[in-house]
C-alpha positions in Angstrom: -15.7 20.6 -4.1 -17.1 17.6 -3.7 -18.3 16.1 -0.2 -16.0 13.8 1.5 -17.0 9.7 1.4 -17.8 7.8 4.4 -14.9 5.4 5.3 -15.7 2.5 7.3 -13.1 -0.1 8.8 -13.7 -3.6 7.3 -15.3 -5.3 10.5 -18.3 -2.8 9.2 -18.4 -4.8 6.0 -18.0 -8.5 7.4 -20.5 -7.4 9.9 -22.6 -6.7 6.9 -21.8 -9.9 5.4 -22.7 -11.8 8.8 -26.2 -10.2 8.7 -26.5 -10.7 5.0 -25.5 -14.4 5.5 -27.6 -15.0 8.9 -23.9 -16.0 10.5 -22.8 -15.6 13.5 -19.1 -14.8 14.1 -18.8 -18.3 15.2 -19.8 -19.7 11.7 -17.4 -17.5 10.0 -14.5 -18.1 11.9 -15.3 -21.8 11.5 -15.4 -21.6 7.4 -12.0 -19.3 7.5 -10.4 -21.7 9.9 -10.2 -19.1 12.3 -10.6 -18.4 16.3 -14.1 -16.5 16.6 -12.1 -14.1 19.1 -9.8 -13.1 15.9 -13.1 -12.6 14.0 -14.7 -10.6 16.8 -11.6 -8.3 17.1 -11.1 -7.6 13.3 -15.2 -6.4 13.8 -14.3 -4.2 16.7 -11.4 -2.4 14.5 -8.4 -4.4 14.7 -6.5 -4.4 11.6 -7.2 -7.2 9.1 -4.4 -9.9 9.5 -2.4 -10.2 6.0 -3.9 -13.9 5.7 -7.5 -12.7 5.7 -8.2 -11.2 2.3 -7.9 -14.6 0.4 -9.6 -16.4 3.3 -12.4 -13.9 3.3 -12.6 -14.3 -0.5 -12.6 -17.9 -0.3 -15.6 -18.0 2.1 -17.4 -15.0 1.0 -17.0 -15.7 -3.1 -15.2 -12.0 -2.9 -11.9 -11.0 -4.6 -9.2 -10.8 -2.3 -8.4 -7.4 -3.4 -11.8 -5.8 -2.3 -10.4 -6.9 1.4 -6.9 -5.2 0.6 -8.7 -2.2 -0.6 -11.2 -1.6 2.2 -8.3 -2.3 5.0 -5.7 0.0 3.0 -8.0 3.0 2.9 -9.2 2.5 6.3 -5.4 2.3 7.5 -4.7 5.1 5.3 -7.8 7.8 6.6 -6.7 6.6 10.1 -3.1 7.7 9.7 -3.7 10.5 7.8 -6.2 11.9 10.6 -6.1 9.8 13.8 -9.7 9.2 13.4 -11.0 5.4 14.5 -14.6 5.9 14.1 -16.6 4.5 11.8 -18.1 6.2 9.5 -14.9 8.9 9.5 -15.3 11.4 6.4 -12.6 10.8 3.3 -12.3 12.7 0.6 -11.6 10.6 -2.6 -11.3 13.3 -5.1 -8.2 13.8 -7.1 -5.8 16.1 -5.5 -7.0 15.2 -2.1 -5.7 13.5 0.4 -7.1 10.0 1.0 -7.5 9.6 -3.7 -5.2 6.7 -4.6 -6.7 7.2 -8.3 -4.9 8.4 -10.9 -3.6 11.6 -11.2 -5.8 14.1 -13.3 
């Protein structure tokens, strides 16, 4: 049996992107065209607004699908367990909760 993979909220990854670029929350918010308080809320664990994957993609040079997938995985994990802290375990193997890949 495989070990569960850790699942983190999208805000965790946004924080990593800010640190890697040396940006502040305000700088990211300005580049995205949103309020700094909104960025801070997502970093703190609020759900990712529907239009943000495209904004993050444009500003960070990533795929919007990456951000959608991270949010879907995090929200799915929260729904399955009620856990809300960063680093929650999520077993992603076939036939297990949280697995969204092809059926074995």
